[in-house]
C-alpha positions in Angstrom: 0.0 0.0 0.0 1.2 3.5 -0.8 2.3 5.6 2.1 0.7 9.0 2.6 3.8 10.8 1.4 3.8 8.8 -1.8 0.2 9.6 -2.4 0.8 13.4 -2.0 3.8 13.2 -4.3 1.7 11.6 -7.0 -0.9 14.3 -6.8 1.7 17.0 -6.9 3.5 15.5 -9.8 0.2 15.1 -11.7 -0.6 18.8 -11.3 3.0 19.7 -12.2 2.9 17.7 -15.4 -0.4 19.3 -16.5 1.1 22.8 -15.9 4.2 21.9 -17.9 2.3 21.2 -21.0 -0.5 23.7 -20.3 0.3 26.2 -23.1 0.3 23.4 -25.7 -2.6 21.5 -24.2 -5.7 20.7 -26.3 -6.9 18.0 -23.9 -10.6 17.2 -24.1 -12.7 19.9 -22.4 -14.4 17.3 -20.3 -11.0 16.2 -19.0 -9.6 19.7 -18.5 -12.6 21.3 -16.8 -14.8 20.2 -13.9 -18.1 18.6 -14.9 -21.3 20.4 -14.2 -22.7 20.0 -10.7 -24.6 16.7 -10.6 -23.2 15.7 -14.0 -21.8 12.3 -14.8 -18.2 11.6 -14.2 -17.9 8.4 -16.2 -17.0 9.1 -19.8 -16.4 12.8 -19.0 -13.4 12.7 -16.5 -10.0 11.2 -16.9 -8.9 8.6 -14.3 -6.4 11.1 -12.9 -9.1 13.7 -12.3 -11.4 11.0 -10.8 -8.5 10.1 -8.4 -8.2 13.8 -7.4 -11.9 14.1 -6.7 -12.1 10.9 -4.8 -9.3 12.1 -2.6 -11.0 15.4 -2.1 -14.3 13.8 -1.2 -16.3 15.4 -4.1 -16.7 12.0 -5.8 -17.3 8.5 -4.5 -16.5 5.1 -5.9 -20.1 4.1 -5.5 -21.2 6.9 -7.8 -18.7 5.8 -10.4 -19.8 2.2 -10.2 -23.5 3.1 -10.5 -22.9 5.3 -13.5 -20.9 2.5 -15.1 -23.6 -0.1 -14.4 -26.3 2.2 -15.7 -24.4 2.7 -19.0 -23.9 -1.1 -19.3 -27.6 -1.8 -18.6 -29.0 1.0 -20.9 -31.0 -1.0 -23.4 -30.3 1.7 -26.1 -26.6 1.3 -25.6 -23.8 -1.1 -26.5 -23.5 -2.8 -23.1 -25.0 -6.2 -24.1 -22.4 -6.5 -27.0 -19.6 -4.9 -25.0 -19.6 -7.2 -21.9 -19.6 -10.9 -21.7 -19.9 -10.8 -17.9 -20.7 -8.0 -15.6 -19.5 -8.0 -11.9 -22.3 -5.8 -10.5 -22.4 -7.2 -7.0 -18.7 -7.4 -6.4 -18.2 -3.9 -7.9 -20.8 -2.4 -5.6 -19.4 -4.1 -2.5 -15.8 -3.1 -3.3 -16.9 0.5 -4.0 -18.8 0.7 -0.7 -15.8 -0.7 1.2 -13.3 1.7 -0.4 -15.7 4.7 0.2 -15.9 3.7 3.9 -12.1 3.4 4.1 -11.6 6.8 2.4 -14.2 8.4 4.7 -12.4 7.1 7.7 -9.1 8.7 6.6 -7.4 5.5 5.4 -4.9 6.2 2.5 -5.8 4.8 -0.9 -3.7 2.0 -2.2 -3.0 3.8 -5.5 -4.2 6.6 -7.8 -6.6 4.1 -9.5 -8.2 2.9 -6.3 -11.9 3.0 -6.4 -12.1 3.5 -10.2 -14.0 1.1 -12.5 -12.0 -0.7 -15.1 -12.9 -3.4 -17.6 -11.0 -6.6 -18.3 -10.7 -8.3 -21.6 -12.1 -11.9 -21.6 -8.6 -13.3 -21.8 -7.5 -12.6 -18.3 -8.1 -15.2 -15.6 -10.2 -14.4 -12.6 -10.5 -16.9 -9.8 -13.7 -18.9 -10.1 -14.5 -17.8 -13.6 -13.9 -19.7 -16.9 -11.9 -17.6 -19.3 -13.7 -18.0 -22.6 -11.7 -15.8 -25.0 -14.8 -14.5 -26.6 -15.7 -18.0 -27.7 -18.2 -20.8 -27.0 -15.5 -23.4 -27.5 -14.4 -23.3 -23.8 -17.9 -23.2 -22.2 -17.9 -25.9 -19.6 -14.1 -25.9 -19.0 -13.0 -25.6 -15.4 -12.9 -22.1 -13.9 -9.5 -20.4 -13.2 -8.0 -21.3 -9.8 -6.5 -17.9 -9.3 -6.4 -14.4 -10.8 -3.9 -13.6 -13.5 -0.9 -11.7 -12.0 -2.0 -8.4 -13.6 -5.5 -8.9 -12.1 -4.0 -9.5 -8.7 -2.0 -6.3 -9.1 -5.1 -4.3 -10.2 -7.1 -5.5 -7.2 -4.2 -4.7 -4.8 -4.1 -1.2 -6.3 -7.8 -0.8 -5.5 -9.2 -1.0 -9.1 -12.8 -2.1 -9.4 -13.2 -4.7 -12.1 -16.6 -3.9 -13.5 -16.7 -6.9 -15.8 -15.2 -8.9 -18.7 -15.3 -7.4 -22.1 -16.0 -8.9 -25.5 -13.2 -9.6 -27.9 -12.7 -11.1 -31.3 -12.8 -14.9 -30.7 -9.4 -15.8 -29.2 -8.2 -12.3 -30.0 -7.4 -13.4 -33.6 -8.2 -10.4 -35.8 -8.0 -6.7 -35.8 -11.6 -5.9 -36.8 -13.7 -6.6 -33.6 -16.2 -8.9 -35.3 -17.7 -11.5 -32.9 -20.5 -13.8 -34.1 -20.8 -15.4 -30.7 -21.6 -12.4 -28.5 -22.3 -9.7 -31.0 -20.1 -6.8 -32.3 -20.1 -3.6 -30.3 -20.5 -0.6 -32.6 -17.8 2.0 -32.9 -18.5 5.2 -31.0 -18.4 7.2 -34.2 -21.5 7.0 -36.5 -23.6 4.5 -34.6 -26.4 4.8 -37.2 -24.2 3.2 -39.8 -22.7 0.7 -37.4 -18.9 0.7 -37.9 -16.4 -1.8 -36.6 -15.0 -1.1 -33.2 -11.5 -2.5 -34.1 -10.0 -5.5 -32.5 -9.3 -7.5 -30.9 -9.9 -5.5 -27.7 -13.2 -4.4 -29.1 -15.3 -4.4 -25.9 -12.5 -2.7 -24.0 -12.6 0.3 -26.3 -16.4 0.7 -26.2 -16.5 0.2 -22.5 -14.4 3.4 -22.2 -16.0 5.5 -24.9 -19.5 4.8 -23.5 -18.7 5.5 -19.9 -19.0 1.8 -18.8 -15.4 1.9 -17.5 -12.8 4.6 -16.9 -10.1 2.4 -18.4 -9.7 -0.9 -20.1 -7.1 -3.7 -19.8 -6.5 -5.7 -23.0 -3.9 -7.5 -25.0 -2.0 -6.5 -28.1 -0.4 -9.2 -30.4 -0.4 -7.2 -33.6 -2.3 -4.0 -32.7 -5.2 -5.3 -30.6 -5.1 -2.3 -28.2 -3.9 0.4 -30.6 -6.4 -0.4 -33.4 -9.6 0.0 -31.4 -8.1 3.0 -29.7 -7.3 4.6 -33.0 -10.8 3.9 -34.5 -12.6 5.2 -31.4 -10.6 8.3 -30.5 -8.9 6.8 -27.4 -5.3 6.3 -26.3 -4.0 2.7 -26.4 -0.6 1.6 -25.1 1.3 -1.5 -26.1 4.2 -1.9 -23.7 7.5 -3.8 -24.3 6.3 -7.3 -24.0 8.4 -8.6 -21.2 7.5 -5.7 -18.8 4.0 -7.1 -18.1 3.7 -10.7 -16.9 1.3 -12.8 -19.0 0.8 -15.5 -16.4 -2.9 -16.3 -16.4 -3.6 -14.6 -19.7 -4.9 -16.8 -22.5 -2.2 -16.8 -25.2 -2.5 -16.1 -28.9 1.2 -15.9 -29.8 3.8 -16.2 -27.2 6.3 -14.3 -29.4 4.1 -11.2 -29.8 1.5 -11.1 -27.0 1.5 -8.0 -24.7 -0.9 -6.8 -22.1 -1.7 -3.1 -21.7 -4.3 -0.3 -21.2 -6.7 1.8 -23.1 -8.1 5.1 -21.7 -8.9 8.7 -22.6 -5.4 10.1 -22.0 -1.8 9.1 -22.0 -1.6 10.0 -18.3 -4.3 7.4 -17.5 -2.6 4.8 -19.6 0.6 5.5 -17.6 -1.2 5.0 -14.3 -2.6 1.7 -15.4 0.7 0.6 -17.0 2.6 1.2 -13.7 0.1 -1.1 -11.9 0.3 -3.8 -14.5 4.2 -3.7 -14.4 4.3 -3.7 -10.6 5.9 -0.3 -10.4 5.2 2.7 -8.2 2.4 5.0 -9.6 3.6 7.7 -11.8 2.5 10.3 -14.2 4.5 10.8 -17.4 7.6 12.9 -16.7 7.0 16.5 -17.9 9.2 17.3 -20.8 9.4 20.0 -23.5 8.2 19.2 -27.0 10.7 21.8 -28.4 13.8 20.0 -29.5 12.4 16.5 -29.6 13.4 14.5 -32.6 10.9 12.4 -34.5 11.7 10.0 -37.3 8.9 9.5 -39.8 9.5 6.3 -41.8 8.5 6.7 -45.5 8.9 3.0 -46.2 5.8 0.7 -45.6 3.8 2.7 -43.1 2.6 5.4 -45.5 1.7 3.1 -48.4 -1.8 3.4 -49.8 -3.3 5.5 -46.9 -7.0 6.5 -47.3 -7.4 10.3 -47.9 -8.8 11.0 -44.4 -5.9 9.2 -42.6 -3.3 10.8 -44.9 -4.7 14.3 -44.2 -4.9 13.8 -40.4 -1.4 12.3 -40.3 0.1 15.2 -42.3 -1.8 17.7 -40.1 -0.4 16.1 -37.0 3.2 16.3 -38.3 2.7 19.9 -39.2 1.4 20.8 -35.7 4.3 19.1 -34.1 6.8 20.9 -36.3 5.1 24.2 -35.5 5.3 23.5 -31.8 9.0 23.1 -32.0 9.7 19.5 -32.6 12.1 18.3 -35.3 10.1 16.0 -37.6 12.2 14.2 -40.2 10.9 11.9 -42.9 13.4 9.2 -43.5 13.5 6.2 -45.9 14.1 3.7 -43.1 14.2 1.0 -45.7 14.8 -1.6 -42.9 11.0 -1.7 -42.6 10.6 -3.1 -46.1 11.6 -6.5 -44.6 8.6 -6.5 -42.2 6.4 -8.7 -44.4 9.1 -11.3 -44.6 9.5 -11.7 -40.9 6.1 -13.1 -40.2 4.8 -14.0 -43.7 1.0 -14.5 -43.7 1.3 -14.4 -39.9 3.0 -17.8 -39.8 4.8 -17.3 -36.5 1.5 -16.2 -34.9 -0.5 -19.0 -36.5 1.9 -21.7 -35.5 1.9 -20.7 -31.9 -1.8 -20.3 -31.9 -2.3 -23.7 -33.4 0.0 -25.3 -30.8 -2.4 -24.0 -28.1 -5.7 -24.8 -29.9 -5.0 -28.1 -31.7 -6.6 -30.3 -29.0 -9.7 -28.1 -28.9 -9.9 -28.1 -32.7 -9.9 -31.9 -32.7 -13.0 -32.2 -30.7 -14.8 -28.8 -31.3 -13.8 -27.3 -34.6 -17.5 -26.7 -35.4 -17.8 -24.3 -32.5 -15.1 -21.9 -33.8 -15.8 -18.8 -35.8 -14.9 -20.2 -39.2 -12.8 -17.2 -40.1 -10.8 -17.4 -36.9 -10.4 -21.2 -37.3 -9.0 -20.8 -40.8 -6.3 -18.4 -39.5 -5.4 -20.7 -36.7 -5.2 -23.8 -38.9 -2.6 -22.1 -41.2 -0.2 -22.8 -38.4 -0.6 -26.5 -38.9 1.5 -26.4 -42.0 4.7 -24.6 -40.7 7.7 -26.9 -40.1 10.0 -26.6 -37.1 13.0 -25.5 -39.3 10.9 -22.8 -41.0 9.6 -21.6 -37.6 13.2 -21.3 -36.2 14.4 -19.6 -39.4 11.6 -17.0 -39.0 12.6 -16.4 -35.4 16.2 -15.9 -36.4 15.1 -13.4 -39.1 13.1 -11.6 -36.4 16.1 -11.2 -34.2 18.0 -9.6 -37.0 15.1 -7.3 -37.7 15.0 -6.2 -34.1 18.7 -5.3 -34.3 18.3 -3.4 -37.5 15.3 -1.3 -36.3 17.1 -0.6 -33.0 20.0 0.8 -34.9 17.8 2.8 -37.4 15.8 4.4 -34.5 18.9 5.4 -32.5 19.1 9.2 -32.0 15.4 9.8 -32.2 12.9 10.3 -29.4 10.3 8.3 -31.2 9.0 7.2 -34.6 5.7 8.5 -35.9 3.3 6.6 -38.2 -0.4 6.3 -38.8 -1.8 3.7 -36.5 -4.1 2.3 -39.2 -4.3 3.2 -43.0 -8.1 3.5 -42.8 -10.8 4.8 -40.6 -13.4 2.3 -39.3 -15.5 0.8 -42.1 -19.1 -0.3 -41.7 -19.6 -3.7 -40.1 -21.9 -4.8 -43.0 -19.1 -4.1 -45.5 -16.5 -6.1 -43.6 -18.6 -9.2 -43.2 -20.1 -9.4 -46.7 -17.6 -12.0 -47.9 -14.3 -13.7 -46.8 -12.1 -11.8 -49.3 -13.3 -8.4 -48.0 -13.0 -9.6 -44.4 -9.4 -10.7 -44.7 -8.3 -7.8 -46.9 -9.6 -5.2 -44.4 -8.2 -7.1 -41.5 -4.8 -7.2 -43.2 -4.9 -3.4 -43.6 -5.9 -2.8 -40.0 -3.1 -4.9 -38.7 -0.4 -3.8 -41.2 1.1 -0.8 -39.4 0.7 -1.7 -35.7 1.9 -5.3 -36.0 5.3 -4.1 -37.1 5.9 -2.8 -33.5 5.3 -6.3 -32.2 7.7 -7.6 -34.8 10.6 -5.4 -33.6 9.6 -5.9 -29.9 9.0 -2.3 -29.3 6.5 -0.2 -27.4 3.9 2.2 -28.9 1.1 4.5 -28.2 -1.8 5.4 -30.4 -3.1 8.9 -29.7 -6.0 10.6 -31.5 -5.0 13.1 -34.2 -8.2 13.7 -36.2 -10.2 16.9 -36.4 -13.1 17.1 -33.8 -16.3 15.7 -35.3 -14.6 13.6 -38.0 -14.0 9.9 -38.0 -11.3 9.0 -35.5 -7.7 8.6 -36.7 -4.7 7.4 -34.6 -1.2 8.7 -34.6 1.3 5.9 -33.5 4.2 7.1 -31.4 6.6 4.2 -31.3 9.9 3.4 -29.6 12.3 0.5 -29.4 12.0 -2.1 -26.6 12.4 -1.0 -23.0 11.9 2.7 -23.6 8.4 2.7 -22.2 8.7 5.4 -19.6 10.4 7.8 -22.0 7.8 7.0 -24.7 4.9 7.8 -22.3 6.5 11.1 -21.5 6.9 11.9 -25.2 3.4 10.7 -26.0 1.9 13.0 -23.4 3.4 16.1 -25.1 2.5 14.8 -28.5 -1.1 14.3 -27.3 -1.2 17.9 -26.0 -0.6 19.1 -29.5 -2.5 16.8 -31.9 -5.4 15.4 -29.9 -8.8 17.0 -30.6 -10.9 18.5 -27.8 -13.7 16.2 -26.8 -17.2 17.6 -26.6 -19.3 17.5 -23.5 -20.9 14.2 -24.5 -17.6 12.5 -25.4 
């Protein structure tokens, strides 16, 4: 448990960081200003602001939980497609306990204490069967204990509001789930656009005020894609920083666990808990003088006009604010498609985990997910080892190419969210759009790096993500850089999100 002095230090640092970027800040109005008296906090306030109000006594955890549950249960909303399981009773009891402790003067365990978060249906919770967004595992024994990251979240006082929907076994970047429904993207609900995947429910839980933050996984963009398509921040940490014990695997070479939230600061708070570190807000740094590399190879190929325009605008804003933005060939990235061709490393590792379930229950799988998994049946051990050797060389080459730069900048995805009806009309369209969504973010997993997606579109237009990427084990620095980038490129969020 944090000592009182540690808690005060966090609050002081948080205020200092906000002041340091204040003249550049274009943070959402709902995050930068108090909500109206009696107004809702969920979906309007950042986690950092919730933490400050909880400590001041102007907000209670019970209020947050009730707002989250009301949003989940709203029949006109996306709750039924966003959550596979809701922990209403335990959330209420935990909130009441934390409120009583806070009222008695007991120090909170961490800045996220008493705040509702959602958990992707890949993380073990004691007594619950982890389904992975599928029906294949219905009837399997429940988990004996919480995943390590879930244990850490509970110790930090986070309130797990429920388990969120995901692409079946986290195996595409679109967010389509025929088993539990597909939650609609926050933008243009009337058309019904994809949420992005695979952490689809996690993204919508945050945009719709059902949770203040979401914990998910990222094997090839599964946090950053839905963040980009819904106007959120998603953070993929360096893989080995966050333990994956008790997390259902997709690909042991590429799987990472991380957060989604409204702001970089909120992602940093959640990331510290997941990593077992002391709570921290991103270090306040100046944007002026930061050096950004913009790879021309691979990442900017065939961008849709709206993404290309938003990306160019973001680079221009950063340059105007004093950063050095340099477009470079960085031809090393041309090799990316040869490192994991047709996702063979991913598929082989997925098939190794699924093959016994496929033998007895293939008919229960989403056919499109099953087809991807079964491609791993054909790879030989020598081919697999050769691809892993190529990956090690690729990591070294990208580390060398990125040396001397504070981060690399790319569009998170080449397209904005397309309509669900278009994506599912036939297999060719489904796989083509999925490949495009995964194309850019998956390269970060290939070079074992860390990356943020921050919104960079104009307010009121379809969300677009700017990827701020770094090499492995530069996570803390990247979060600090991402916070000042966010202050310049992220649109203000209206009063209703």
